N, C-alpha and C positions, 0 to 999 in steps of 0.2 A: 426030237433030236436035242442032245445036250449042247450047250453053248461052248465054243472053243475058247480056252483061256491061254494067254501068253504067259510063259514062265520065264523068270530071270534067275540066273545063278547068283547066289549070295554066299560069300565066304566070310566067316567071322574068325578073326584071329585074336587070341588073348595072350597077353604077356604077363608073366609073373615078375613082379618087381621085388628086389631084395636090396634094401639099403644097408650099406656098410660104411665104415669110416676108415680113412687112410691118412698117412702122414704125407707131407710134401715130398719127402724122399721116395716114398713108394710110388707117387704119381710120376716123378722124374724117371724112376727105374722102369715103370710101365711104358712111358713114352719112348725111352731108349730101346726097349724091346720091340715096340711097334715100328720104330724107325729102322731097326735092323731087319725085322721080318719082311717088311714091305718095301724097303729101300726108298723111303719118302722123306722129304726135308721138313720134318715136323718142327724142329726148333727154329728154323729160318722163318716158317710161317708164323709161329707164335711170337717171334721177336718183332714182327710188323704190327702187332696189335697195339693200339693206342697212339700210333704215329698219325696215320691218316685213315686207319680202318678200325671198325668196331668188331668185324667178324672176318674169318677166313675159312675156306673149305677146300677139300681136295678129295678126289675120287680116283680109284684104280679098279680096273676090270678084272685082271687076272694076276693074282688071286683077288677076289672082291674085297674092297675096303673103302669106307667112306669116313672122312675126318672133318669135323666141324668144330670151330672154337669161336666163342663170342665173349667179348668183354662188356660187362655192364658197369653200372656205377660203382659197385663195390665187390664184384666177384668175377671170376673167369669160369666159364662153363664150357666143357669139352664133351662132345658126343662122338663116339667111335662105333661104327657098324662094320662088322666083319662076319661073313658067312652065317647069318641067322642069329647073331648075338649083338646086342646093343649094350654099350658101356657108357655111362654118363658120369662125368667127374665135375665136381665144383670145388674151386679153390679160391683163397683170397688173392687179390691182385698182386700182393707182394711176391707171389711165385713167378711173376713175369721176369723179375730181375734174375732169378735162377735160370730161366730159359736162355737169357742172353749170355750167361756164363757157359752154356753148353755148346755154343757155336764154335766151329773149328777156327 
């Protein structure tokens, strides 16, 4: 009689990465579009970076969107996940002053 083996389901996901370059204006326009599409306070979150926080995050279920921003020593990194798509942006810290100008 053959020995019984336990099987485990394994799922392998691969992501294709495509690096591109963008201006600070393009990043601002993209964040405005994200704010309008999902009705989330993106610029208020980003304006809190550097005061008492190094990172901020926000998630929304319907429609799905996840927003994460982290301030490092010399750059700002933003990760946006929306319905199977990940977008990563990296910008100099000087862009934070532009975000404060976008507040109502």
